[in-house]
N, C-alpha and C positions, 0 to 999 in steps of 0.2 A: 684413708688415714691422713694423707698429706693435706687434703682440704680441711679436715677437722682441725689440724694444727694451725692452718692459716687462719681459720675463723677464730680460733682462740687467741691467736697472735695479733690480729689486726685490730688495733685500738680505735675506738671512735674518737678518743682524745687527740687533739692536734699535736701535742708534744708529750710523749711519755718518756721521761728521761730517768735512767738509773745511774747513779753515780756514787762512788765511794768518797766520803768526806768525813772528816772528824767532826761528828755532831750528834747531839741528842736533843730533839724537840718532842717532848711527850705530848701527844694529842689529848685534848680534854673532851670527853663524851658528854653530850647534853641529851639526855634520854627523852625529853619531852618536846623536842623540836624537830620532828621529822619533816623531811622535804623530799622531793623527787629529782634525781639528776637527769642528765640528757639521755641516759640509757634506759630510763624508765624504772630504775632500781631505787627503792626507798632507802635513803641514807639519813643518818643523824646530821643535823645541821652543824657545820664546822664551828669549833669553839672560837676560832679567830678568823676575822676577815682583815687581811693586811693589804693596804694599798701602797703602790709605789709613790715615792716622792723624788722627783728628778731621776727616775729610773732605779731607785734603791729602796729595798725593804729590810728593816733591821728586826731580827727575831729576838734580840736581847740576850743571846747566849754567849758562846765562845767566839773564837777568832777565825773560824773557818767561813768560807763563802762559796756560793755557786753563781756563776754567770751564765745567763741564758741569752743567746744571740739569735735574733730573727733572720730570716732569709732576705736577700735583696728584694726590695719592692713589696715586702710582706710585713707590715708593721705588727708589733706585739701589742700595741694599744688596743684595749678592749678584751684581751684574753684573760682567762683565769686558769690558775694552776693549783691542783692539790699537791701538798707536800707530805710524803710519807717517809718514815725512816725505819728500815727493817732491822738494822744492826747498829750497835755501838762499835766503834773502831779504835784500835790502839796501835800505834807504830812502835817498833823497836827503837832503841836509842840511836843507832846508826842508819835507820831507815831501810834496813835489810829485809825486814819482815813486817807483816801487819796481821793483827789478830782481831777477830770479830766475835761479838757476843750478841745474843738475841735481844731485841727490844721486846719486852713482855707484851706490849700492845698488839704485836703482829705475830706472836708465837703460835696461836691457834691456827691462823690462816696458813702460815708456813708449814706447820706440821700436817695439816690436811692435804695440801697440794703435794708436798714431797712424799708423804706417806702413800698417797694414791699411786704415785709414780714408782715407789719402791715396793708396792704391794704389801705394805705394813699398816697396821692399825696406827692411827695418829698418835695415840698415847704412848706408843713404843718408839716413836721417832725421837732421836736425841738431837741436841744442838749441833754436835759435830757432824752428824749425818746430813743435816740440812745444809751446813756450810760446805761440806765436801761435795754434796750432790750438785749444788749450784756451781762450784768450781769445775766439776766434771763436764759441765755444759760449755765451757770456755774453749772455743776453737782456736783462740790466739793466746794460749797460756803463756804467762810471764811470771817472774818472781820479783819480789821487792816492792816495798810500799810506794816508792817513788818512780817506778819503772813505767815508761809510756806503754800504752796498750792499744792495740788495734780494735776498732769498733766491730761488733758482731754484725753479720749480715742479717737482712730482714727475714730470711727464711731459716735462720739458725734455730736449733732446739732451745737455746737460751732465750731468744726472743719470744718464742711460744710460751715458755715457762713464765716469763714475766707478765705476759698478758693474762695468763691463767691465774696467776697470783693476784694481779690487780682486780680481776673479777671476783675472786674469793673475798678479798678485803671489802669490796662493795657489798657482797652478799651478807657478810657478817656485820655490816653497818659500822665498821671502824672508821671513825672520822679523821680528818686531818685539817690542818690550817690551810686556808685558801689565800693565794696571792692574786690580787686583781691589778692588772696593769693599766694604770691611768695615764702614765707617761713613760718615756724611755730615755736612756742616755742618747747622746748624739749619734752613736753608732748603731742605733736600733737594738740595744741590749738592756737587760735589767740585771741587777745584782741582788742576790739573797745573802745578806750579811748577818753577823751575830749568831752563827750556827756553831754547834758543838760537833766534834768529830763523829762521823757515822756513815752508814750506807743508805743512800736516799733513793726513793722513787719519786719522780716529779711527773705528774700526770695532768695534762691539760684537759679541762672540762668545759671549755668554751662552747656555747651553743653555736653551731656552724650552719644549721639548716637555713637556706635562703640567703646566705651571705657569701662573700667571695673569700672565705677562709677554706682551709682544707684540714682534714683529719690526718694525723701523722702516726707513724709507727714508733716503736721504742727507740730511744737513744741511750747509749751506754758510755760511761766514761769513769775514770778513776782519778781522784784528786786528793792530795794531802799537802797542805790543808785547803786547797782550792780546787774547783772543778769548772771546766768550761764546757758548755753544752750548746750545740747548734741545733735549733729547732728543725726537725725533719718534716715539717709541714711543707707541702709543695702543691701548688694549685696552678692550673693553666690560666692564661690571660688571653684576651681577644682584642684586636685592633681592627677597626673597620676603615676602609679607604674607598674613595670614589675617584674615577679616572677622568680628569679634565681633558677635553679634546683640543684645546688651544694652548699655545705657549708651553708645551711640554718640556722643552729644553730649559726654559726659565724656571719652571716648577721643580724639575728633576724627578727622578724615580719614575720615568716614563709617564709623568702626569698624575701618578697616584698620590693623593693627598686627602684633605678633609673637605675641600670646597670645589665646586664646579658650576658652570652655567651651560645651558643647552637650549636647543630649539624644541618646540613641541613635536612629538612624533619621533624624536631622536632616541637612540639606544643609550642608556646610562649604565656604564659598567661599574660593578661593585666587587669588592673582595674582602674576605675576613682572613686575618692572619692570627693564628694561635699556636700554642706550643703543647707538646706532650709532656705532662708533668711526670714525676716519678710514680709509676704505677706498681712498683714492687710491693707485694703484700696484698694486692687485690687479685681475686680470681677473675673478675670481669670489670670493665670500666666503661660506664655510660658517658657519652659525649654528644652534646646537642647545641645548636644555635637557634635562638629565638630572634626573629626579625620583625620590626614594625616600621612601616613606611607611610608617608603622607599619601592622602587620597589622590594627589596629582601624579603619583607613580604607579605603574602597573607592573606587577611581578611577572617574569617570564620563567615559569617553572622548569621548562625543558633545557634551560641554560645552566642549571646547577652542575658544577663539577668540583670534585674534591681531590687534592693532591697531598700526599705526605712526603716530605723531603727530609732526608737524613743521611748519615754515614753508614756504610756497610763494607766491612773489610777494607777500610781506608779510602773508599770511593764514595762520591756523592751519588745517591740514588733517589729517584722520584717514582713513587707509586701512585697511580691514579685509581681511586676506588671504583669498583664495578657498580652498576646500577642496583644490584641486589644487596649491596653492603651499606646502604643508607636509605632513609625514607624521608620524603618531603611531604609535609602536611600543610595545607593552606587554610587560613582563617580559623585558627585554633580557638578552643574555649578560653585560653588565657588572654585572648584579645590580640594575638599576633597576626601579622599578615601571613607569615609562614613559619614553619619550624622544620629544621633539618636534624634528624636523629641518627646517631650511630649507636646501636645497642651495645656493642663491645669493641671499642677501638683497640683495646689491649691485645685482643686476639689477632687483629690485623697487623699491628706494629710488631708483635712478637714473631709473627710468621714472616713478614717482609724485611724486618730489621733485627735479625737475631744476633745480638752482640752480647751474649751471656758471658759473665765473668766467672771466676773460680767459685764464688759463693752462689752461683746459679741465679744471679740477678742481672736483668737486662739493663743496658745503658739507654736511658731515654733522653728527651730533649729535642726530638724531631719537630720540625715545623709543619703545621697543617694550614693549607691555603684553600679556602672555599671561594669560588667565583660564581657570579650570576649576573644577569642583566635585568634591567627594568626599562620601561618606556615612560618618558614624560608625556602624560596624556593631556586631553583638552581641559581638564580641571585646572591646569596651570594658568590658563588665561585669566582666571578670577583673582589670582594672587601674584601678579608679576612684581618684581622687586622684592623688598623685604616682606615677611621674614624668611622667605625661601621655603624649600621643601626638605624636611629632615627625614633621615632614615636611621633607625637605632638597632643595635644588636647587643645581645648578651649571651654568654656561654654558660651552659648548665653541665655539671660534671659530677661524677661519683665522689662522695665525700664521707664515706663510712666504710672503712676497711672491714669492720665487723660484719657488715652486710654483704661483703663480697661483691660490691658494685651495685647491689640491688636495694640498698638501704637509702639513707638520706642523701640529698644532693646539695651541692653548693652552686652559687651563681656569681658570675662576675658582675661588676657594675655595667650599666648600659654605656655603650660607646656610640657616638653620633657623628654623622656627616651631613652636609647640606648642599643643595644646588639651587640655582636661580634661573629665571628667564625674564625677558623684558618686552616692552611694547612701544610702538610709535603711534602717536596721535597726529593725524594729518588733516589739513584743510586746504581745499582748492579754491582760490580766489582770482579775480582779475586785479590788475594793478590799480584799479579804482576802488578796490575793497569789496566788490560784489562777490558773494559766494557762488561757486559754479558746480552745478550738478552734472554728472555724466562723464567726468574725466576718468579714463581707464588706464591702469598700470599693470605691469608685470614686474615681479621681483626676481633678481638674479644674484648669484653668489660670485660671479666673475665679471670682469670688465668687458669681455668679449660677448657677453649675453648669451652664452651657450648652456649654462646650467641654471635652469629656472628653479627658484624656491617656490614650491607649490603652496597654495593657500586654499582654504575652503571658507564658504560664507556661513556665518552664524549671526544671531540677532544683534550682537554687540559690535560686529565688524568681521574681521577675517583672522583665521588661525592658521599658522604655518603647519605644513605637513612635511616633516623632514623625510628625505629619501630613504632613510633606514626603514620607514614604514611601508615602502612600496618596492622593496627588493633591491634597493641601492645601498650606497654607503655614504652617509652624511649628505653631501651636495652633488654626488656623482651617481649615475646609473639609475636603475629602476624604471618603472613605468609610471606615466602620469596618471594619478588617480582620477576616477570618474567625477568625483566631487570638486576637482580643481577648477577654479574660476579666476577671472581677472579681478583685480581690485578696482572698485568704482566708487567715486565720491557720491554721497547720497544727496537728497534734496537740500541739505544744509551745507553741502560742499565737504562733508566730513568723511574720513575713512580712518579706521584703526586696525593696525596689524599686531596681533598677539603672538607671543611665543618665539621671540627672536633671541638669538645667541649674541654674546659679545663678538664683535668683528665687523667686517665690511660687507655691505650690500649695495646693489645697484637697482634703482627703481626707474624703469623705462616707461614713459608715457606712450601708450599704444593708440589712444584716441582722445582728442581734445573735445570739450563741449562745442556744440554748434556755434560757428562764428569766430572761433579762436584757433590759433595756430598751435599745433602739437610741439612739445619740446623734442627736438631732434636728438639730443644727447641725454643719456641716463643721468639721474641724480645719484651721486656717490654718497652713501650714508655710512658713517663709522660710529659704532656703539662701543664705548670704552668704559667698562667697570673697573674700579680699583678695589682690590681685596687686601686684607691684612697680609703682611709678610710672614706671619706665623700660621702658615696654611695647614699645619699638622697638629694644631692645638685647639681645634674647635670644641666649644662647650655648648651643650644643648641650650637653646634659647638665644644664643648670641646672634643668630641670623636676623633677629628683630632689631638689633642695635647697629651702631656704626663700628662695632668691633670686627665685623666680618666684611660685609659689603659697605665699604667706606664712602665711596663716591660713585657717581654715574655721569659720564660726559658723552656728548654726541655732536658730530659735525655733519654738515651737508655741503657738498660741492656741486654747484649748478652752473652749467654752460649753456649759453644762449646766443643766437644770432638775431640781431634786430637793427633795423635802420642801416644795413650794410656793414655792421660791425659785430665781431665776436667779443663776448664778455663772459668772464668766469668769476664766480663769487664763492668763497669758502667761509661758511658761517658756523658759529657755535650755537647749537640749539639749546632751548630751554629744557631742562631736565628736572625730574623729581625722583630721587633715589628711593624714597619710601614706596612709591608706586612703580618704580622701575620703568619710567616713561620718558620719552623724548618727544617734543612738539615741533612739527614742521609745517610751514605754510608754503604751498606750491603755487606760484603765480603765473598766470597766463596774461600777457599784455593785451590791452584792447587794441584791435586793429583799426587803423584809419583808412578812409577811402583813398583810392589812388588819386593823384593830382590831375588837374586839367591843364592844358597848355594855353598860352596867349593871354590877351587882355579882353576888355569888353568889346572893343572894335573888332578884334579877331573873331570873337563870338558872333558879332553881327554879320561879318562876312560869311562865317560858316552858315549862319541862318539864311542869309541872302542866297548863298550858293545853293543851299538845300531847296530854297523857294524856286530858284531858277531850274533846278532839276525837276521839280514838280511841274513847273510851267512847261518845260520842254516835253515832258511826258504827255501833258494834256494836248499840246499842239500836234505831237506825233499821232495821237489818237484821232484828231480832227482830220488830218491829211489822209489818214487811212480810211 
């Protein structure tokens, strides 16, 4: 019985508001203009379509008004409201009492619904019985036309009644004027003005499927001559973050933001932050994340973890979902890289965060955090620099209380983050400008040359293998992969290293080309990207512009010993931010022959001396 009531009560409309206000707006029926509403019920097309102007609609009647206020961050623009009036209303002179009379347009609907509840034939139901029955459903009974009144809970009998009545009005094809919100006041509200005194039902009929709107339950208020209604639509939102591995103190929030840069093979941490919306009125509540990532990112399914964080008995609690409480599907028919689904998050929250109030309504608003990792793969070598590698997420959620969570669903907009990687174009030459083949290098992350940055050979050059991929952590630990090789200049003296992070590297020459001296000290390379200071406001596509990755700089410090002297140079390298590249020329000096001593005469003496040794050796042989 309870579930049936809930189904009757849960409105597909985003905002169903019942309010007492002194008003009469008689709807006009147009019998030849049938259309179909969002519930699939055939209705007569409304006689009037009224659009807001600076947040105001004037009905051209009396002096009463209704103000409808949207929730924070949930604009009313684009929404549509049916305006029904059930009763005419009249206040006593001193405001001590209020009297209601039936609006004939809704008499049949009221008699049918009330009659069924009283087990009476509709034709035998009187006006007073209807009014008294509705009053009997009031759990917060008050007296007086101007007396403030507490809103009824979502599970109250009155709420169920109003939903049932709304459905009957639709079944009977009783039309109403429609208010379309084209703009709002500065406070995200609209005002229905020029109304006569009366008892109104305001039912939102906005199509919400596939949008980030939410279906709401009934809202009730009493106003003489005005009424204030706060739309009870509540939908979750989702924010995606990527965790930058460098400069976390400067970024804040432990590096969680919208922008990052990484090495190829490195683990890229992501998280979704969303909220639990008001799920009262739903039997079940579907909750899912759709994720789409660039081909340069590889999803790691086994890293998905979901936490729900909230208050219980005045204490903060974190509940980690069990593996059987959610499903991860990869490469869906919707074109997503993966989709994480929770079939009924309401059941989990109600079980773990049971904060029921006197109206048997739970208190929601808990935070949901989903974390997972990806790996920046070898495809990143093809697109260093801009536009970066984007990753998008949207939240899908129940959006039809009438469907008890199994009906239509809403979606949040996509939220996007981005990451980058870089490359170094190197050439090995002599100081005479001759390109040198066969120079070999190893790359390190530390000046002591203890933590090698592994690379593997590909056709275009060398790709970094971050130690995350070989059992280590970033630049520490793990085992050297079998494909790891030294970097070697080709027949044109060229070598390219793909997949570098922003930061400092040390390139140590391990072997110089034949006839050349090896550089004894490593070359210190510093790659410095500059990102926007608004690191939490990334907009999809901005990675291709200077709005995100603004500049790229690189320097090289070279130490050498030559001709008995030490020399150090620190040069700014040529860079290309679009390509994410820095160009470096590594020079080996041409070695000169060792000098000879003395003059020509000395040379003659040496020659003579040598001749004398030869002669002496010959004479020694003759004597023998």
